[in-house]
C-alpha positions as CSV (number, residue, x, y, z in Angstrom):
1,M,-19.3,1.8,-10.2
2,Y,-18.2,3.6,-13.4
3,P,-21.2,3.8,-15.8
4,V,-21.0,1.2,-18.6
5,S,-23.6,-0.1,-21.1
6,S,-25.9,-3.0,-20.2
7,V,-24.0,-5.0,-22.9
8,F,-20.7,-4.6,-21.1
9,G,-21.8,-6.5,-18.0
10,R,-23.2,-9.4,-19.9
11,A,-20.1,-9.6,-22.1
12,L,-17.9,-10.0,-19.0
13,R,-19.7,-13.2,-18.2
14,E,-18.9,-14.7,-21.6
15,A,-15.8,-15.2,-23.7
16,H,-14.7,-11.7,-24.8
17,T,-11.8,-9.8,-26.4
18,L,-9.8,-7.5,-24.1
19,A,-9.1,-3.9,-25.1
20,V,-6.4,-2.0,-23.2
21,R,-4.9,1.4,-23.9
22,V,-2.6,3.8,-22.0
23,D,-2.2,7.4,-23.1
24,A,0.3,10.0,-21.9
25,W,-0.9,13.6,-21.4
26,Y,1.0,16.8,-20.6
27,D,-0.5,20.1,-19.5
28,G,-4.0,19.0,-20.7
29,D,-2.9,17.9,-24.1
30,L,-2.5,14.4,-25.5
31,L,1.2,13.7,-25.8
32,I,1.4,10.0,-26.8
33,E,-1.7,7.9,-27.7
34,D,-1.8,4.2,-27.1
35,L,1.6,3.5,-25.5
36,P,3.1,0.1,-26.5
37,L,2.8,-2.2,-23.5
38,D,4.5,-5.4,-22.6
39,E,2.0,-8.2,-23.4
40,D,2.9,-10.4,-20.5
41,S,3.6,-7.8,-17.8
42,A,1.8,-4.7,-18.8
43,G,1.0,-3.9,-15.2
44,Q,-2.1,-3.1,-13.2
45,V,-4.1,-0.5,-11.4
46,T,-4.5,-0.9,-7.6
47,V,-7.4,0.8,-5.9
48,Q,-6.6,0.9,-2.2
49,A,-8.5,1.1,1.1
50,G,-7.9,4.0,3.6
51,T,-7.3,7.7,3.0
52,G,-4.8,9.4,0.8
53,V,-3.8,8.1,-2.7
54,R,-6.7,6.0,-3.8
55,R,-5.3,4.6,-7.1
56,Q,-1.8,3.5,-8.1
57,L,-0.5,2.4,-11.5
58,D,2.3,-0.1,-12.2
59,L,3.2,-0.3,-15.9
60,T,5.8,-1.7,-18.3
61,I,6.2,0.0,-21.6
62,A,7.7,-2.1,-24.4
63,D,9.5,0.6,-26.3
64,A,12.6,1.9,-24.6
65,G,12.9,4.5,-27.3
66,L,10.1,6.5,-25.5
67,W,12.3,7.2,-22.5
68,D,13.2,10.8,-23.4
69,D,9.6,11.5,-24.5
70,L,8.3,10.4,-21.1
71,D,11.1,12.0,-19.0
72,V,9.2,15.2,-18.6
73,T,8.0,16.5,-15.2
74,G,4.2,16.9,-15.2
75,I,3.3,14.0,-17.5
76,E,0.1,12.1,-16.5
77,L,-0.7,8.6,-17.6
78,R,-4.3,7.5,-18.3
79,P,-4.9,3.8,-18.6
80,Y,-8.1,2.1,-19.9
81,R,-9.5,-1.4,-19.9
82,G,-12.6,-2.7,-21.6
83,I,-14.0,-4.9,-24.3
84,R,-13.7,-5.1,-28.1
85,Y,-17.1,-6.4,-29.3
86,P,-17.4,-8.7,-32.4
87,S,-18.7,-5.6,-34.4
88,G,-15.3,-4.0,-33.8
89,Q,-16.7,-1.4,-31.4
90,V,-14.6,-0.8,-28.3
91,E,-16.0,0.1,-24.9
92,L,-13.3,1.3,-22.5
93,V,-13.4,2.2,-18.8
94,P,-10.9,4.9,-17.6
95,L,-8.9,3.6,-14.6
96,G,-7.5,6.9,-13.3
97,V,-5.1,9.8,-13.9
98,F,-1.6,9.1,-12.6
99,G,1.3,11.5,-12.1
100,L,4.6,10.3,-13.7
101,A,7.9,11.4,-12.1
102,G,11.1,10.8,-14.1
103,Q,12.7,9.0,-11.2
104,S,9.9,6.5,-11.0
105,M,11.0,4.9,-14.3
106,S,13.7,2.4,-14.8
107,V,15.0,0.7,-17.9
108,G,14.7,-3.1,-17.4
109,P,17.0,-5.8,-18.8
110,D,14.5,-6.5,-21.6
111,G,14.9,-3.0,-22.9
112,G,11.4,-1.8,-21.8
113,I,10.5,1.0,-19.5
114,R,9.3,0.1,-16.0
115,I,6.9,2.6,-14.4
116,G,7.0,1.9,-10.7
117,T,3.8,2.7,-8.7
118,A,2.7,6.0,-10.2
119,P,0.1,7.6,-7.8
120,D,-3.1,9.4,-8.7
121,R,-3.5,13.2,-8.3
122,W,-3.9,13.0,-4.5
123,A,-0.1,12.7,-4.3
124,R,0.0,16.4,-5.3
125,V,-2.2,17.2,-2.3
126,Q,0.2,15.3,-0.1
127,R,3.2,17.2,-1.5
128,A,1.6,20.6,-1.3
129,R,2.2,21.2,2.4
130,F,1.5,24.6,3.9
131,E,4.6,26.7,3.8
132,T,3.3,28.9,6.6
133,P,0.4,28.3,9.0
134,A,-2.9,28.5,7.1
135,A,-6.3,29.6,8.5
136,S,-9.7,28.3,7.5
137,Q,-12.4,30.3,5.8
138,V,-14.7,30.6,8.8
139,G,-18.4,30.2,8.0
140,D,-17.9,28.5,4.6
141,L,-19.3,25.1,4.1
142,V,-16.9,22.3,5.0
143,V,-17.3,20.8,1.5
144,D,-16.3,24.2,-0.1
145,E,-13.3,24.4,2.3
146,I,-12.3,20.9,1.2
147,V,-12.5,21.9,-2.5
148,R,-10.5,25.1,-1.8
149,L,-7.7,23.2,-0.1
150,V,-7.4,20.5,-2.7
151,T,-7.7,22.8,-5.7
152,E,-4.9,25.1,-4.4
153,A,-2.7,22.0,-4.8
154,V,-4.3,20.7,-8.0
155,P,-5.7,23.7,-9.9
156,D,-8.0,23.6,-12.9
157,V,-9.4,20.1,-11.9
158,E,-13.0,19.2,-12.4
159,V,-14.9,19.0,-9.2
160,S,-18.1,17.0,-8.2
161,V,-19.6,17.6,-4.8
162,L,-22.1,14.9,-3.9
163,S,-22.0,15.3,-0.1
164,T,-25.3,16.2,1.6
165,S,-23.5,18.0,4.5
166,T,-24.4,21.6,5.3
167,V,-21.9,22.0,8.2
168,T,-19.8,25.1,8.2
169,V,-16.2,25.6,9.1
170,G,-15.0,27.0,12.4
171,A,-11.8,28.9,13.2
172,L,-9.0,26.5,12.4
173,V,-5.2,26.8,11.7
174,W,-3.2,24.2,9.9
175,D,0.5,24.0,10.4
176,R,2.0,21.8,7.6
177,D,-0.1,18.9,6.5
178,R,-2.7,19.8,3.8
179,D,-3.6,16.2,3.2
180,K,-4.5,15.5,6.9
181,A,-6.4,18.8,7.1
182,V,-8.6,17.7,4.2
183,V,-9.1,14.2,5.4
184,D,-10.1,15.4,8.9
185,L,-12.6,17.9,7.4
186,A,-14.2,15.1,5.4
187,T,-14.3,12.6,8.3
188,G,-16.0,15.3,10.4
189,I,-18.9,15.5,8.1
190,G,-19.2,11.8,7.3
191,A,-17.7,12.2,3.8
192,E,-14.8,11.0,1.7
193,V,-12.7,12.9,-0.8
194,Y,-10.7,11.4,-3.7
195,F,-9.9,11.6,-7.4
196,D,-12.0,9.2,-9.5
197,N,-11.4,7.2,-12.7
198,D,-11.5,10.4,-14.8
199,G,-9.3,12.4,-12.4
200,V,-12.3,14.4,-11.2
201,L,-12.2,15.5,-7.5
202,I,-15.1,13.8,-5.7
203,V,-16.5,14.9,-2.3
204,R,-19.3,12.5,-1.3
205,D,-21.0,10.9,1.7
206,A,-19.1,7.9,2.9
207,P,-20.5,4.6,1.4
208,T,-22.5,2.1,3.4
209,L,-23.8,-1.4,3.0
210,S,-27.3,0.1,2.6
211,Q,-26.5,1.0,-1.0
212,A,-27.9,-1.1,-3.8
213,P,-25.5,-3.8,-5.1
214,V,-24.0,-2.9,-8.4
215,W,-22.5,-6.3,-9.4
216,T,-23.0,-10.0,-8.5
217,V,-19.9,-12.1,-8.1
218,D,-21.1,-15.7,-8.4
219,A,-19.9,-19.2,-9.0
220,S,-22.7,-20.2,-11.5
221,P,-22.0,-21.6,-15.0
222,S,-21.9,-18.0,-16.3
223,G,-20.4,-16.6,-13.1
224,V,-17.3,-14.5,-12.5
225,L,-16.1,-15.9,-9.1
226,L,-12.8,-17.7,-9.5
227,G,-11.9,-18.3,-5.8
228,G,-11.7,-16.6,-2.5
229,D,-11.2,-16.9,1.3
230,L,-13.7,-15.9,3.9
231,R,-11.8,-14.5,6.9
232,R,-12.4,-12.8,10.2
233,D,-9.9,-10.6,12.0
234,R,-11.2,-9.2,15.3
235,S,-7.8,-7.7,16.4
236,R,-8.7,-4.3,15.1
237,T,-12.5,-4.4,15.4
238,Y,-14.4,-1.9,17.6
239,N,-18.1,-1.5,18.4
240,V,-17.9,1.8,20.3
241,V,-16.6,5.1,19.0
242,V,-15.9,8.0,21.4
243,V,-15.5,11.4,19.7
244,S,-14.0,14.2,21.8
245,D,-13.7,17.9,21.4
246,A,-10.2,18.9,20.3
247,R,-10.8,22.6,19.6
248,T,-8.4,25.1,21.1
249,D,-10.1,28.3,20.0
250,G,-11.8,29.0,23.4
251,S,-15.2,27.6,22.4
252,T,-17.3,25.9,25.1
253,P,-16.4,22.2,24.6
254,F,-19.1,19.7,23.9
255,A,-19.3,16.5,25.9
256,P,-17.6,13.4,24.5
257,Q,-20.1,11.7,22.1
258,V,-20.4,7.9,22.3
259,I,-21.7,6.1,19.3
260,E,-22.2,2.3,19.7
261,D,-23.3,-0.7,17.7
262,D,-26.8,-1.0,19.2
263,D,-28.2,-3.5,16.7
264,P,-29.0,-6.8,18.5
265,S,-28.6,-8.7,15.3
266,S,-25.1,-7.5,14.7
267,P,-22.2,-9.8,15.6
268,T,-20.5,-6.8,17.3
269,Y,-23.6,-5.7,19.3
270,V,-22.5,-3.9,22.5
271,G,-24.8,-6.0,24.6
272,G,-23.6,-9.3,23.1
273,P,-20.7,-11.6,23.8
274,F,-18.3,-9.4,21.9
275,G,-18.3,-6.9,24.8
276,R,-17.6,-3.2,24.5
277,V,-14.4,-2.3,22.6
278,P,-14.0,1.5,22.2
279,Y,-12.2,3.4,19.5
280,F,-11.2,7.0,20.4
281,W,-11.1,9.9,17.9
282,S,-10.9,13.6,18.1
283,S,-10.3,16.5,15.6
284,P,-10.5,20.3,15.9
285,T,-12.7,20.2,12.7
286,V,-15.6,18.9,14.7
287,R,-17.5,21.8,16.1
288,S,-20.6,20.4,17.8
289,A,-22.1,17.3,19.4
290,P,-24.3,16.6,16.4
291,Q,-21.3,16.8,14.0
292,A,-19.4,14.5,16.4
293,V,-22.2,11.9,16.1
294,I,-22.0,12.1,12.3
295,A,-18.3,11.6,12.3
296,G,-18.5,8.8,14.9
297,T,-21.1,7.0,12.9
298,T,-19.0,7.1,9.8
299,I,-16.0,5.7,11.7
300,L,-18.1,3.0,13.5
301,N,-19.3,1.7,10.1
302,R,-15.7,1.2,9.2
303,V,-14.1,-0.2,12.4
304,R,-16.9,-2.6,13.4
305,A,-16.7,-4.6,10.1
306,V,-15.7,-7.9,11.7
307,N,-18.1,-10.4,10.1
308,A,-17.8,-12.0,6.7
309,Q,-14.7,-10.3,5.4
310,L,-13.8,-11.7,2.0
311,D,-10.7,-11.9,-0.3
312,L,-11.8,-13.1,-3.7
313,D,-10.5,-13.5,-7.2
314,A,-12.8,-12.9,-10.1
315,V,-13.1,-12.2,-13.8
316,V,-12.0,-8.6,-14.2
317,N,-14.7,-5.9,-14.1
318,P,-12.8,-2.6,-14.6
319,A,-15.9,-0.6,-13.8
320,L,-15.9,-1.6,-10.1
321,D,-14.6,0.8,-7.5
322,R,-13.8,1.0,-3.9
323,G,-17.0,1.8,-2.0
324,D,-19.2,-0.2,-4.3
325,V,-21.6,-2.8,-2.8
326,I,-21.5,-6.2,-4.4
327,E,-23.4,-9.5,-3.8
328,V,-21.3,-12.6,-3.4
329,L,-22.8,-16.0,-4.2
330,T,-20.5,-18.9,-3.3
331,T,-20.7,-22.6,-4.4
332,T,-22.1,-23.5,-1.0
333,G,-25.1,-21.3,-1.5
334,R,-24.0,-18.6,0.9
335,V,-25.2,-15.1,-0.1
336,E,-23.5,-12.0,1.3
337,R,-23.5,-8.3,0.6
338,H,-20.1,-6.7,0.8
339,L,-18.6,-3.3,0.5
340,I,-15.4,-3.2,-1.6
341,D,-12.4,-1.9,0.3
342,A,-9.7,-2.5,-2.3
343,L,-9.2,-4.2,-5.7
344,T,-6.9,-4.6,-8.7
345,V,-7.5,-4.1,-12.4
346,P,-4.8,-5.9,-14.4
347,L,-3.9,-4.7,-17.9
348,T,-3.2,-8.2,-19.3
349,V,-5.4,-10.9,-20.8
350,S,-4.4,-13.4,-18.2
351,G,-4.8,-11.1,-15.2
352,V,-7.3,-11.9,-12.5
353,Q,-9.1,-9.2,-10.4
354,S,-8.4,-9.4,-6.7
355,I,-11.1,-7.8,-4.5
356,T,-11.0,-7.2,-0.7
357,T,-14.3,-6.6,0.9
358,R,-15.9,-6.0,4.3
359,S,-19.3,-6.7,5.7
360,S,-20.9,-6.3,9.1
361,R,-23.9,-8.3,8.2
362,P,-24.5,-11.9,9.5
363,D,-23.4,-14.7,7.2
364,G,-26.1,-15.4,4.6
365,D,-28.1,-12.3,5.4
366,E,-29.4,-10.9,2.0
367,E,-31.4,-8.0,3.4
């Protein structure tokens, strides 16, 4: 969750005045401050589940006269959403840094400029494919190798390494896909890598439900829950992960590592009625059995989340992020702890925040 003042959270639960701003930057300099937005369809930021581009921006700019000003390769858009307090003070939450390509804009019939799905900085990592086979820096920490590969594509970016891993890199050669190389390295050490609200490169341990909740979504008189659907989809749920050695450098292979849901209280317990449903994964970035267990545990936490999945609509809290843990209190008295998988942050007054979560805890389990 993006750090905000204690007043901010309380104000969201009361009638408050919305503050929204979108700035255009070029080569590190502010190009246009506070772009004029269409009041009814300004757009939204979508924070997605899965790997790759984490944030995307959809935007409608009211002034078509800015077309030539924005039609410059390398422009980045930085949207903000927050609260204007009665004192006149404004507290804004940055929502990401998004690359703007000229061809992503179209002039609509109302004369405005439509920005269609501008991606965050990870798109530059995806585009920066290896032109010739690239070798790893053998012996370096995996987290340092991740930073090196990303900053070759996005230089001069601020970096924050929060991962606790001390695993080093083996002899690897990547053919074309820089993006996949980075994601595989991160998965192998139980980490995730992305660009955050401020455009900072983050390398951190993968989030889990054991984290402290950062926000309560409730249906009380001062609550923020507007609606939602509890759902279960077991079609892609697994309770066993098998990690195999995929190295081709001549090293002695480690035996396949089997990581399973061995919690008897879990709805996907391997000894329960769900049965054993295996998920298979391998990567040359995993060098040892202990590292395979770390990777397999990270994957298991994601693929076993069958119980108490929730799609909900709520009053917009722009500080929330994917990977945050929230508590959900429904009108029936059900209390659940959920990990946010995806969410939206609308840039309009009437917009509602959609949140998709997952939880592997039993219904009503608060612990």
